[in-house]
C-alpha positions in Angstrom: 11.4 10.3 -26.3 7.9 8.8 -26.8 5.1 9.2 -24.2 5.4 5.5 -23.4 9.1 5.8 -22.7 8.5 8.8 -20.5 5.9 7.0 -18.2 7.4 3.5 -18.2 9.8 4.1 -15.3 6.9 5.3 -13.1 4.6 2.3 -13.7 5.9 0.1 -10.9 5.3 2.9 -8.4 1.8 3.6 -9.8 1.1 -0.1 -9.2 2.3 0.2 -5.6 0.0 3.2 -5.1 -3.0 1.5 -6.8 -2.6 -1.7 -4.8 -2.4 0.2 -1.6 -5.5 2.3 -2.5 -7.6 -0.7 -3.4 -6.2 -3.3 -1.0 -5.3 -6.0 -3.6 -2.9 -6.6 -6.4 -5.7 -7.6 -8.7 -7.8 -4.5 -8.4 -4.9 -2.1 -8.2 -3.4 -3.5 -11.4 -6.8 -3.4 -13.1 -6.9 0.3 -12.5 -3.4 0.7 -13.8 -4.4 -1.2 -16.9 -7.4 1.0 -17.3 -5.2 4.1 -17.0 -2.8 2.8 -19.7 -5.7 2.0 -22.0 -7.1 5.5 -21.6 -3.6 7.0 -22.4 -3.3 4.8 -25.5 -6.9 5.7 -26.6 -6.4 9.4 -26.2 -2.7 10.3 -26.0 -3.4 14.0 -26.8 -5.3 14.2 -23.6 -2.3 13.3 -21.4 -1.2 16.3 -19.3 1.9 17.6 -21.0 2.3 20.7 -18.9 3.5 18.7 -15.8 6.2 16.1 -15.1 5.3 12.7 -16.8 4.9 11.0 -13.4 2.5 13.7 -12.2 0.6 13.4 -15.5 0.4 9.6 -15.1 -1.0 9.8 -11.6 -3.4 12.5 -12.8 -4.7 10.2 -15.5 -5.0 7.4 -12.9 -7.0 9.6 -10.6 -9.4 10.6 -13.4 -10.1 6.8 -13.9 -10.3 6.2 -10.2 -12.7 9.1 -9.4 -15.0 8.2 -12.2 -15.3 4.5 -11.1 -17.7 3.3 -8.5 -15.5 1.7 -5.8 -17.9 -1.3 -5.8 -17.5 -1.8 -9.5 -13.7 -1.7 -9.9 -12.2 -2.9 -13.2 -12.1 -6.7 -13.1 -14.5 -6.9 -10.1 -17.9 -8.5 -10.6 -20.3 -7.3 -7.9 -22.4 -10.4 -8.4 -19.6 -12.6 -7.1 -20.7 -11.8 -3.6 -17.8 -9.7 -2.4 -16.8 -10.4 1.1 -13.2 -9.5 0.5 -11.3 -6.3 0.4 -14.2 -4.4 -1.2 -16.6 -5.1 1.6 -14.0 -4.3 4.2 -13.1 -1.1 2.4 -16.8 -0.1 2.3 -17.0 -0.6 6.1 -13.9 1.6 6.6 -15.0 4.2 4.1 -18.2 4.8 6.1 -15.8 6.3 8.6 -13.1 7.8 6.4 -13.3 9.5 3.1 -11.4 8.1 0.1 -10.0 11.6 -0.5 -8.2 11.6 2.8 -6.7 8.2 2.1 -5.5 9.4 -1.3 -3.9 12.4 0.2 -2.1 10.2 2.8 -0.8 7.7 0.3 0.3 10.3 -2.3 2.4 12.3 0.2 3.6 9.7 2.8 4.1 6.7 0.5 4.6 8.2 -3.0 6.5 11.2 -1.9 4.5 13.9 -3.7 4.5 17.4 -2.4 1.3 18.8 -1.0 1.2 21.0 -4.1 1.5 18.0 -6.5 -0.9 15.9 -4.4 -3.4 18.8 -4.5 -3.1 18.9 -8.3 -3.8 15.2 -8.5 -6.9 15.2 -6.2 -8.2 18.7 -6.9 -7.4 20.3 -3.5 -5.3 23.2 -2.3 -1.9 22.3 -0.6 -3.3 23.3 2.9 -6.3 21.1 2.3 -4.0 18.2 1.5 -2.2 18.6 4.8 -5.5 18.7 6.6 -6.7 15.6 4.8 -3.5 13.7 5.7 -3.9 14.6 9.3 -7.6 13.5 9.2 -6.8 10.2 7.6 -4.0 9.3 10.1 -6.2 10.2 13.1 -9.2 8.2 11.9 -7.3 5.2 10.7 -5.2 5.0 13.9 -8.5 5.1 15.9 -9.8 2.1 13.9 -6.7 -0.1 13.8 -4.7 -1.8 16.5 -2.6 -4.9 15.9 0.1 -7.2 17.3 3.0 -7.0 14.9 5.7 -9.5 13.9 8.9 -7.9 12.4 11.1 -10.0 10.1 14.3 -8.1 9.8 18.0 -9.2 10.2 19.5 -5.7 10.5 19.4 -4.9 14.3 19.3 -1.1 13.8 16.6 -1.2 11.2 14.6 -3.7 13.3 14.9 -1.4 16.3 13.8 1.6 14.2 10.8 -0.3 12.9 9.9 -1.5 16.4 9.9 2.0 17.7 7.7 3.2 14.9 5.2 0.4 15.4 5.0 1.0 19.2 4.7 4.7 18.7 1.7 4.0 16.5 0.0 2.2 19.4 0.6 -1.3 18.2 2.5 -4.0 20.1 5.4 -6.1 18.8 5.2 -9.9 19.4 8.8 -10.5 18.2 11.6 -9.8 15.8 12.8 -12.7 13.6 16.0 -12.7 11.6 15.6 -16.0 9.7 12.8 -17.8 7.8 12.5 -20.6 10.3 12.5 -18.2 13.3 9.8 -16.1 11.6 7.5 -19.0 10.9 8.0 -20.3 14.4 7.2 -16.9 16.0 4.2 -16.4 13.7 2.7 -19.8 14.6 3.3 -19.2 18.3 2.0 -15.6 18.5 -0.5 -15.3 15.6 0.3 -11.7 14.9 -2.2 -9.3 13.3 0.4 -7.8 10.9 3.7 -8.9 9.5 6.5 -6.5 8.4 9.0 -8.5 6.4 12.4 -7.8 4.9 13.2 -9.7 1.7 16.8 -10.9 2.4 17.4 -12.5 5.8 20.4 -13.3 8.0 21.0 -16.9 6.8 20.4 -16.0 3.1 16.9 -17.2 3.5 14.0 -15.3 2.0 11.4 -13.2 3.7 9.1 -13.9 0.9 9.4 -17.6 1.5 8.8 -17.1 5.2 5.6 -15.1 4.5 4.4 -17.9 2.1 4.9 -20.4 4.9 3.0 -18.2 7.4 0.1 -17.5 5.0 -0.2 -21.3 4.4 -1.2 -21.5 8.1 -3.3 -18.4 8.6 -4.3 -15.2 6.9 -2.5 -12.0 8.0 -1.8 -8.7 6.3 1.9 -8.4 5.2 4.0 -5.4 4.3 7.3 -6.2 2.5 10.4 -4.0 3.0 12.9 -3.9 0.1 15.5 -1.6 -1.5 14.2 -2.7 -4.9 10.4 -2.4 -5.0 10.3 -2.2 -8.8 11.3 -5.9 -8.9 8.1 -6.8 -7.0 5.8 -4.5 -8.9 5.9 -5.8 -12.5 2.2 -6.9 -12.5 3.3 -10.2 -14.2 2.8 -12.6 -11.3 1.3 -12.8 -7.8 3.1 -10.0 -6.0 2.9 -8.1 -2.6 0.1 -5.6 -2.2 2.0 -3.4 0.3 5.7 -2.5 0.0 8.0 -0.1 1.9 11.1 1.1 0.0 14.5 1.2 1.8 15.7 3.6 3.1 12.3 4.4 4.5 10.8 7.4 6.1 8.8 7.2 9.3 5.8 8.6 7.5 6.0 5.9 4.8 5.9 3.1 7.4 3.1 4.8 9.2 1.0 5.1 6.0 1.7 1.5 4.9 0.7 0.1 8.2 -2.4 2.1 8.4 -3.4 1.1 4.8 -2.7 -2.6 5.3 -4.8 -2.7 8.5 -7.5 -0.7 6.8 -8.4 -3.7 4.7 -8.0 -6.3 7.5 -11.3 -7.6 8.7 -9.8 -8.4 12.1 -9.5 -4.7 13.0 -13.1 -3.8 12.0 -15.0 -2.4 14.9 -17.9 -4.6 15.9 
């Protein structure tokens, strides 16, 4: 099996990680492209003593750590910023990038502390400390009113419990596209958690498009098939949770989505 065939199944999930780390599809996908270009240019440098997925993320981290966060691939600092980059910089003055990487690698991507340590150059116990540090700091910085779009009552209740335990409030639970849009316009939530398939066969993606046409709000999509929304071929969600989900995954996704939201920046 060629190296390309070995790493191909892991690319959608590297896109998910890169987007969560950078806060946008554009910049996350740019780092993934840079990673693939580096592999093509020097295939003999690809780590072959570890699992291909670990080697892929290791190569990504080499690219990420060598890049200035204000000069991400595809980002022109002369454009004036003002978007996710500036927000990230404000956050990063209060939380180190290494802590965020440890959080996302373990809670969202499912790496063990040992593998995450290999990827970021830290001992397993240091990874666990970094994760705790990241969660504590991000939770201090971010509070939001949350709209949940989910047609399965048990799943909706589970998500609502997680959201409230994180210190956020829930403005409502919608089960259809029309209900979601109506609630969003009435309550103006600071975060939306949206399932893809809704009760009346309507689409959570369409509901979110309708909401975003009215006002800006960070969105996390929930789906059993994340690879279908992580191709890099069209405008796609930045933040995704995979069903069935773990509490830690939801916690990490919420923290990261709000991390880039200007509404939750301290004055």
